[in-house]
Structures are given as C-alpha cells and as structure tokens.
Residue, then its C-alpha position, 0 to 999 in steps of 0.5 A: x618244678x610243680x604246677x605252680x612253678x616251684x622247684x621241688x628238687x633235682x635229678x641227675x642223669x649219668x650215661x653209663x655203658x649200658x643204660x642211663x642212671x637217673x638219681x632223683x630227690x624231690x620234696x613236697x609231693x603227696x604221699x602215694x605211689x606215682x608214675x615216673x616217666x621220661x616224656x618226649x619233649x624238653x619243655x615243662x610249662x606249668x600253665x599247660x599242666x605240663x602237657x608241653x612235655x608231650x607223651x611218654x618218650x617213644x621213638x620206636x613206636x612201642x606200646x605203653x607198659x612193662x606188662x603188655x606185649x609190644x611194650x614198653x615205651x623207651x620212657x616207661x620206668x617203674x613207679x616211685x613211692x613218696x612217703x609221709x613227709x613228701x620226699x621221693x628218692x629214686x635211683x632208676x636204670x633205664x636201659x632203653x635210652x641213651x644221651x645221644x646214641x641209639x634209637x632213643x637219644x634223650x638229647x634229640x632235636x626237642x629234648x626230653x623231660x622227667x615227669x611225676x604223675x598223680x597216680x601209679x602207672x598200671x603198666x598196661x593201659x594205653x597210652x600212658x598207664x592211667x597214671x593221671x595228672x602230671x604233678x612235677x616236670x623237669x627238663x633234661x639238660x646237659 
C-alpha cells in the first residue's frame, strides 16, 4: 500500500531450497531508482509513514549495505527501477532469509514487511543506505 492506504500491487514470496524468491509488481510509484528492503516488523501503518515496519530486517546484527565490511542486513536487497508510467516489476533472490528456519526467519514472532523507499539505496550509509522516506509497504503473510 502507499502512504494513503491505497493498494499498489502484490508481491509473491517463494521459499526455495537456497533462498527466498520475491516477485513483485507494483504501480503508481514515482519514476526513479528506489531502495527495496525487507523490514523487521510485519506492520504497515500509513499514519506513521510506515515507521511501524521498523528498521531493515537484521537479526544477525550486521551493518547495512553490500558495499561495506560487516554487511549486509538480511533484509538488504538491490535497488529497483520504476520506469515512466510508474510500474515496478521485480524478481529478487534473497539468500539471507528463509520463511521459518535459519538465523533470519521472515515469519518470526512479529513478522516482516517489504518496503519501497523514495530514493536509491547507496549500499553503505548507516543504518539504512540513505534511501529516504518509505513510499510503499506490504506485510509479508502466509
């Protein structure tokens, strides 16, 4: 959903043998490059600007980013591009998370959420890659 509570699309997650495959198709987003992350809490309240989703999912205590020693967070993923027309189509493999097992289960006690940020993630700034406001949020559900 967006910050007004409007549905933007869907994401499907598949728990594959070595990773989680995330396929998302969203619309009505501003054309640009956007940070795309898994956040630590399965709550998307537009009234809080999606702060309700907490920070990036990081149960192992890593640093943020692919371009920094000690990173990335389990919820860090590559930036996604929204073309003219406002559509985001993503297929991302996240090798750091699992549905229920390992040290980064998505379906832990408080769940998890997918978040699209206003700007591109720079892959190194702490704690969240300087990706800006949260434009869209979706609770990861079974």
